[in-house]
N, C-alpha and C positions, 0 to 999 in steps of 0.2 A: 546049124545056125548058131549065132552068138547067144541068143536067148535060151536055146536048148542046152548049151554048155554052161549056163549060169553067168555068162559074161554080160556086162552092162553094154547095151547098145549105145552108139554115139548120139548124143543130143547136144545141140549147139544153141546157146542163148546169145543174142546180139541186141544192142540197144540202138534206138534212133530217135532223133528229134526233128528229122526232115532236112537237116543241114547237108551241105555237100560233103563235109567230112564224115558225117554219120553214114551217108550213102556209100562212101568208100568202104567203111567197116562192114556194112550190110553186104556189099558186093563180095568182100573177102569171105564172109560167113557163108554166102550162097555157094561160092566156089568150093569151099571146104565141105559143105553139106553134100554137094553133088559128088565130090570125089570119094567121100566116106560112106555115102548112102545114109547120111545122118538126118534125123528130124531136126527142124529148125524152129526156134521160138523168137519172134521179134517183139521187143519190149519198148515201151515208152512210159516214163513216169510223168505225172502231171499233178498240179495242185489245183483243186477245184476253186474257181473264182467266185464264190457265192457273194455277190454284191461288191466285190473288190474293185478298186479303181487304181489305175496306173498313172503316176505323176509324169508330166511331160508338158511340152509346149502344146497349146491347142493346134491341132492339125499336124503336129510334128511327132517325131519318135520320142519315146520315153528315154531318159538318160540311163536307165538300168534295165537289165534283162528282166522280163516278166514271164511267169509260167504260161504255158500254152493252155487255152481253154480245151476242155475235154473233146468238143466236137472237132477241133483242129487236130488234136492228137489222134483221134479215130481216123480222120482222113489221111494223115501221114502214115499210120499203120496199115490202112487198107491199101494204099499205094505201094508201100514196101512189100507187103505180103503178096500182092498181085505180081509185082516184078519178080519176086523170088520164085513163085510158082511158074511163071512164064519161062524162067531160066531153068526150070526143071527140079527145083528143090521142094521138099514137103515142108510147108511153112504154116505156123500158127501165130496169131498176133495177140498181144496182151497190153491193154491200157491199164496201168496200175497207179492209183492215187499215191502220191508221195514223191520223195526224192528219187532221182534217176538211178543212183547207185543202189539204194535200198530196193527199188523195183526190180532191177536186174538180179540182185542177190536173192530176192524172194522167189522170183520165177525159177531161177537156176536150182534152188533147193527143192521147189515144188515138183519140177520135172526131172530131177536127178541128172542135171546137166553134166556132161563130161568136159565141156569147154564153154567159156564165156569169151566172146569177141567184143572188144571195145576199140574205139579210135583213140589216137594219142592226144587229141585236143585237150589242152589244159595241163599237159605234162611238162611244160617249159615256162619259164618266167615266174611272175608273182603268183599266178594261179597254182603252180606246183607247190609253193610253200603254204598256200591257204587250203589246199585240198582240191582234188578234182575227181571226177567219176573214175577214170582209169586208175588213179592212185588208190582210191578207196577200194575198188574192186580187187586190185592186185594184193592188197593187204588182208581183205576179209573173205575172199572166195574160198570155197572148199572143193574146188575143182581146178583144172588147168585154165589159164588165162592167156589169151593172145591179144597183145596191144598192137594194132595196125597203125603204121605210119600214115597218118591222114593230114598232118599239119603241112600246109603248103610250103612252109619254110624248110621242111625236111625233104621234100620231094624235088 
């Protein structure tokens, strides 16, 4: 066995915010976890909204993205974890306070990940210049990184 020979077993970390593009990245991580017999860790970063208010028109959507409340993050992670387990992957979930990239990197270090899987959202256009989760991960990860083509414009 790999552990008996001193080799590191495969551990995959993937992030989700519940979006369709994130679901594509999770799906690819599930596929890889099953193929490699790897353990999977599904992560979502969040910012606690202790009394915070989001500006926007009454009854309308806010003009800017706002962090998800912890309860919504937990529901997203529960759904992603259940889907991964139904597909045959061994999956653990992590709701981590803070920035999404920092959350992924923190869990990856904690579980000694061999691979971080992220979607390509934010890799093109103005967001690429300002920084994005996949860009940050690709520069700071201490393990392999797979950036899955999840942008509808690329598919």
